[in-house]
NUTIVEX-188345 format. One record per atom (N, C-alpha, C): atom name; residue number from 1; residue in three letters; x, y, z. Coordinates in steps of 0.02 Angstrom, whole numbers. Layout:
BEGIN
PAMAR_CA_NUM_ala_X_Y_Z
...
This chain:
BEGIN
PAMAR_N_1_met_-365_-1180_547
PAMAR_CA_1_met_-307_-1177_471
PAMAR_C_1_met_-318_-1139_419
PAMAR_N_2_val_-266_-1081_429
PAMAR_CA_2_val_-293_-1048_360
PAMAR_C_2_val_-241_-1092_303
PAMAR_N_3_tyr_-298_-1110_255
PAMAR_CA_3_tyr_-280_-1149_182
PAMAR_C_3_tyr_-273_-1113_118
PAMAR_N_4_glu_-285_-1038_128
PAMAR_CA_4_glu_-277_-1005_96
PAMAR_C_4_glu_-275_-922_104
PAMAR_N_5_ala_-231_-901_53
PAMAR_CA_5_ala_-222_-828_103
PAMAR_C_5_ala_-188_-786_31
PAMAR_N_6_cys_-205_-745_28
PAMAR_CA_6_cys_-202_-704_-48
PAMAR_C_6_cys_-235_-609_-67
PAMAR_N_7_tyr_-190_-581_-84
PAMAR_CA_7_tyr_-207_-492_-95
PAMAR_C_7_tyr_-256_-505_-149
PAMAR_N_8_val_-302_-480_-145
PAMAR_CA_8_val_-328_-471_-215
PAMAR_C_8_val_-353_-385_-212
PAMAR_N_9_his_-310_-355_-279
PAMAR_CA_9_his_-317_-282_-262
PAMAR_C_9_his_-296_-262_-195
PAMAR_N_10_asn_-340_-215_-170
PAMAR_CA_10_asn_-304_-167_-104
PAMAR_C_10_asn_-343_-202_-54
PAMAR_N_11_tyr_-338_-261_-64
PAMAR_CA_11_tyr_-373_-308_39
PAMAR_C_11_tyr_-356_-365_42
PAMAR_N_12_val_-352_-412_69
PAMAR_CA_12_val_-344_-468_78
PAMAR_C_12_val_-397_-509_95
PAMAR_N_13_gln_-385_-581_82
PAMAR_CA_13_gln_-421_-630_110
PAMAR_C_13_gln_-390_-686_124
PAMAR_N_14_leu_-413_-705_207
PAMAR_CA_14_leu_-390_-766_234
PAMAR_C_14_leu_-453_-829_213
PAMAR_N_15_gly_-439_-901_194
PAMAR_CA_15_gly_-486_-963_196
PAMAR_C_15_gly_-473_-1002_267
PAMAR_N_16_phe_-504_-1004_316
PAMAR_CA_16_phe_-492_-1037_351
PAMAR_C_16_phe_-522_-1110_358
PAMAR_N_17_asp_-572_-1125_303
PAMAR_CA_17_asp_-571_-1203_306
PAMAR_C_17_asp_-618_-1195_240
PAMAR_N_18_pro_-666_-1232_217
PAMAR_CA_18_pro_-687_-1218_154
PAMAR_C_18_pro_-747_-1206_158
PAMAR_N_19_asp_-787_-1144_219
PAMAR_CA_19_asp_-834_-1131_248
PAMAR_C_19_asp_-838_-1069_278
PAMAR_N_20_his_-773_-1028_293
PAMAR_CA_20_his_-754_-968_331
PAMAR_C_20_his_-699_-956_282
PAMAR_N_21_gly_-719_-881_268
PAMAR_CA_21_gly_-672_-849_242
PAMAR_C_21_gly_-675_-769_263
PAMAR_N_22_leu_-621_-729_281
PAMAR_CA_22_leu_-605_-672_309
PAMAR_C_22_leu_-570_-622_269
PAMAR_N_23_thr_-610_-557_246
PAMAR_CA_23_thr_-586_-506_193
PAMAR_C_23_thr_-567_-445_239
PAMAR_N_24_ile_-482_-440_233
PAMAR_CA_24_ile_-462_-367_275
PAMAR_C_24_ile_-458_-320_224
PAMAR_N_25_asn_-500_-246_232
PAMAR_CA_25_asn_-504_-194_182
PAMAR_C_25_asn_-452_-155_211
PAMAR_N_26_asn_-437_-140_297
PAMAR_CA_26_asn_-400_-102_313
PAMAR_C_26_asn_-310_-104_314
PAMAR_N_27_lys_-286_-64_346
PAMAR_CA_27_lys_-225_-76_336
PAMAR_C_27_lys_-198_-120_395
PAMAR_N_28_phe_-135_-162_382
PAMAR_CA_28_phe_-137_-195_417
PAMAR_C_28_phe_-64_-207_429
PAMAR_N_29_glu_-33_-244_456
PAMAR_CA_29_glu_51_-274_482
PAMAR_C_29_glu_44_-352_491
PAMAR_N_30_leu_88_-355_470
PAMAR_CA_30_leu_100_-447_476
PAMAR_C_30_leu_154_-443_492
PAMAR_N_31_val_172_-463_581
PAMAR_CA_31_val_232_-487_620
PAMAR_C_31_val_256_-555_608
PAMAR_N_32_gly_324_-586_609
PAMAR_CA_32_gly_332_-669_623
PAMAR_C_32_gly_321_-697_559
PAMAR_N_33_ala_309_-652_489
PAMAR_CA_33_ala_307_-697_445
PAMAR_C_33_ala_323_-648_370
PAMAR_N_34_glu_335_-647_313
PAMAR_CA_34_glu_390_-604_275
PAMAR_C_34_glu_320_-577_236
PAMAR_N_35_his_259_-655_213
PAMAR_CA_35_his_214_-620_172
PAMAR_C_35_his_147_-660_193
PAMAR_N_36_ile_89_-638_177
PAMAR_CA_36_ile_20_-646_204
PAMAR_C_36_ile_30_-726_181
PAMAR_N_37_gly_77_-741_101
PAMAR_CA_37_gly_41_-818_104
PAMAR_C_37_gly_96_-882_157
PAMAR_N_38_his_150_-858_185
PAMAR_CA_38_his_150_-888_248
PAMAR_C_38_his_119_-922_296
PAMAR_N_39_leu_43_-863_302
PAMAR_CA_39_leu_4_-906_373
PAMAR_C_39_leu_-13_-982_332
PAMAR_N_40_val_-20_-1010_259
PAMAR_CA_40_val_-52_-1058_252
PAMAR_C_40_val_-19_-1112_277
PAMAR_N_41_gly_-72_-1145_316
PAMAR_CA_41_gly_-68_-1195_356
PAMAR_C_41_gly_-50_-1184_426
PAMAR_N_42_lys_-59_-1144_427
PAMAR_CA_42_lys_-47_-1114_522
PAMAR_C_42_lys_-103_-1101_553
PAMAR_N_43_arg_-118_-1125_616
PAMAR_CA_43_arg_-181_-1135_635
PAMAR_C_43_arg_-175_-1039_673
PAMAR_N_44_leu_-246_-1049_683
PAMAR_CA_44_leu_-274_-993_729
PAMAR_C_44_leu_-285_-984_782
PAMAR_N_45_lys_-228_-959_823
PAMAR_CA_45_lys_-210_-950_903
PAMAR_C_45_lys_-285_-929_930
PAMAR_N_46_ser_-267_-853_930
PAMAR_CA_46_ser_-327_-801_946
PAMAR_C_46_ser_-345_-736_904
PAMAR_N_47_phe_-396_-722_932
PAMAR_CA_47_phe_-431_-651_884
PAMAR_C_47_phe_-452_-610_935
PAMAR_N_48_ser_-427_-542_950
PAMAR_CA_48_ser_-430_-494_1010
PAMAR_C_48_ser_-444_-438_989
PAMAR_N_49_ser_-487_-403_997
PAMAR_CA_49_ser_-500_-321_988
PAMAR_C_49_ser_-462_-309_1044
PAMAR_N_50_ile_-420_-265_1031
PAMAR_CA_50_ile_-400_-226_1095
PAMAR_C_50_ile_-397_-119_1066
PAMAR_N_51_ser_-430_-104_1091
PAMAR_CA_51_ser_-436_-39_1078
PAMAR_C_51_ser_-448_-16_1002
PAMAR_N_52_asp_-391_4_972
PAMAR_CA_52_asp_-370_31_896
PAMAR_C_52_asp_-352_-16_851
PAMAR_N_53_arg_-355_-88_883
PAMAR_CA_53_arg_-301_-138_817
PAMAR_C_53_arg_-361_-201_829
PAMAR_N_54_ile_-373_-246_787
PAMAR_CA_54_ile_-377_-320_802
PAMAR_C_54_ile_-320_-354_794
PAMAR_N_55_val_-325_-409_833
PAMAR_CA_55_val_-236_-432_812
PAMAR_C_55_val_-277_-514_813
PAMAR_N_56_leu_-248_-542_749
PAMAR_CA_56_leu_-249_-607_748
PAMAR_C_56_leu_-165_-663_768
PAMAR_N_57_glu_-184_-721_807
PAMAR_CA_57_glu_-100_-761_815
PAMAR_C_57_glu_-117_-798_786
PAMAR_N_58_phe_-74_-826_758
PAMAR_CA_58_phe_-56_-880_736
PAMAR_C_58_phe_-8_-921_761
PAMAR_N_59_glu_-9_-994_732
PAMAR_CA_59_glu_66_-1032_771
PAMAR_C_59_glu_135_-1003_757
PAMAR_N_60_gly_170_-1016_765
PAMAR_CA_60_gly_229_-996_740
PAMAR_C_60_gly_267_-926_755
PAMAR_N_61_gln_230_-906_814
PAMAR_CA_61_gln_229_-799_836
PAMAR_C_61_gln_222_-777_763
PAMAR_N_62_ala_154_-785_721
PAMAR_CA_62_ala_153_-743_672
PAMAR_C_62_ala_77_-717_695
PAMAR_N_63_gln_78_-631_660
PAMAR_CA_63_gln_27_-588_690
PAMAR_C_63_gln_1_-545_635
PAMAR_N_64_leu_-75_-541_629
PAMAR_CA_64_leu_-106_-494_584
PAMAR_C_64_leu_-140_-445_625
PAMAR_N_65_ile_-97_-383_634
PAMAR_CA_65_ile_-124_-325_640
PAMAR_C_65_ile_-157_-274_624
PAMAR_N_66_ile_-236_-273_631
PAMAR_CA_66_ile_-263_-236_600
PAMAR_C_66_ile_-280_-161_628
PAMAR_N_67_asp_-274_-122_594
PAMAR_CA_67_asp_-288_-50_606
PAMAR_C_67_asp_-339_-27_610
PAMAR_N_68_leu_-364_-1_656
PAMAR_CA_68_leu_-423_27_664
PAMAR_C_68_leu_-451_92_669
PAMAR_N_69_arg_-392_127_675
PAMAR_CA_69_arg_-387_197_681
PAMAR_C_69_arg_-390_225_608
PAMAR_N_70_glu_-419_298_638
PAMAR_CA_70_glu_-471_335_572
PAMAR_C_70_glu_-438_327_506
PAMAR_N_71_asn_-388_339_495
PAMAR_CA_71_asn_-345_348_435
PAMAR_C_71_asn_-316_283_397
PAMAR_N_72_ala_-335_245_435
PAMAR_CA_72_ala_-324_157_438
PAMAR_C_72_ala_-388_135_374
PAMAR_N_73_trp_-436_169_372
PAMAR_CA_73_trp_-486_135_345
PAMAR_C_73_trp_-504_153_268
PAMAR_N_74_arg_-512_91_228
PAMAR_CA_74_arg_-505_117_123
PAMAR_C_74_arg_-562_123_122
PAMAR_N_75_gly_-631_69_170
PAMAR_CA_75_gly_-686_83_137
PAMAR_C_75_gly_-739_65_188
PAMAR_N_76_pro_-806_57_184
PAMAR_CA_76_pro_-844_52_247
PAMAR_C_76_pro_-849_4_288
PAMAR_N_77_glu_-803_-55_274
PAMAR_CA_77_glu_-805_-114_329
PAMAR_C_77_glu_-730_-120_338
PAMAR_N_78_ala_-698_-117_387
PAMAR_CA_78_ala_-622_-154_392
PAMAR_C_78_ala_-624_-224_386
PAMAR_N_79_leu_-666_-265_421
PAMAR_CA_79_leu_-663_-339_399
PAMAR_C_79_leu_-727_-378_408
PAMAR_N_80_glu_-737_-421_353
PAMAR_CA_80_glu_-816_-454_333
PAMAR_C_80_glu_-794_-536_353
PAMAR_N_81_leu_-814_-572_384
PAMAR_CA_81_leu_-808_-636_408
PAMAR_C_81_leu_-877_-685_377
PAMAR_N_82_his_-850_-726_304
PAMAR_CA_82_his_-921_-745_295
PAMAR_C_82_his_-902_-816_302
PAMAR_N_83_gly_-964_-870_329
PAMAR_CA_83_gly_-970_-919_365
PAMAR_C_83_gly_-1027_-963_347
PAMAR_N_84_pro_-1019_-1025_349
PAMAR_CA_84_pro_-1098_-1077_340
PAMAR_C_84_pro_-1161_-1031_364
PAMAR_N_85_asn_-1183_-1049_337
PAMAR_CA_85_asn_-1279_-1025_342
PAMAR_C_85_asn_-1302_-958_329
PAMAR_N_86_asn_-1257_-930_272
PAMAR_CA_86_asn_-1243_-854_274
PAMAR_C_86_asn_-1229_-837_310
PAMAR_N_87_leu_-1177_-836_359
PAMAR_CA_87_leu_-1154_-805_419
PAMAR_C_87_leu_-1140_-742_395
PAMAR_N_88_ile_-1127_-681_403
PAMAR_CA_88_ile_-1098_-635_403
PAMAR_C_88_ile_-1063_-572_442
PAMAR_N_89_val_-1009_-564_468
PAMAR_CA_89_val_-1007_-529_508
PAMAR_C_89_val_-956_-462_502
PAMAR_N_90_val_-990_-407_499
PAMAR_CA_90_val_-944_-357_461
PAMAR_C_90_val_-933_-303_515
PAMAR_N_91_trp_-863_-275_525
PAMAR_CA_91_trp_-834_-214_558
PAMAR_C_91_trp_-827_-150_529
PAMAR_N_92_thr_-869_-118_566
PAMAR_CA_92_thr_-889_-48_541
PAMAR_C_92_thr_-842_17_590
PAMAR_N_93_pro_-842_76_556
PAMAR_CA_93_pro_-824_120_599
PAMAR_C_93_pro_-854_152_645
PAMAR_N_94_glu_-918_134_641
PAMAR_CA_94_glu_-954_171_696
PAMAR_C_94_glu_-943_105_759
PAMAR_N_95_gln_-906_57_759
PAMAR_CA_95_gln_-898_31_816
PAMAR_C_95_gln_-845_45_854
PAMAR_N_96_tyr_-812_90_829
PAMAR_CA_96_tyr_-755_95_863
PAMAR_C_96_tyr_-744_152_860
PAMAR_N_97_gln_-799_204_852
PAMAR_CA_97_gln_-778_272_873
PAMAR_C_97_gln_-822_313_943
């Protein structure tokens, strides 16, 4: 469940529980919610990578669609997932070219 969702400078951070956080650096589209803060309290139903995008589906038909096309990159990573025991997963351009 999303317990925190906020803009920080030019990226977004989602907190899923006290131990997991997702930073989104690439351009994205939010569907079914007016603002990123409206994801708070919603459960993540699915996380899928489809060609040139990653789609996070939440309860209530909300979707966060992260653009992986070349012109959508704002830095060296599209996303960063942080979790317990020093878990770090990074999505980089090399994975999508």
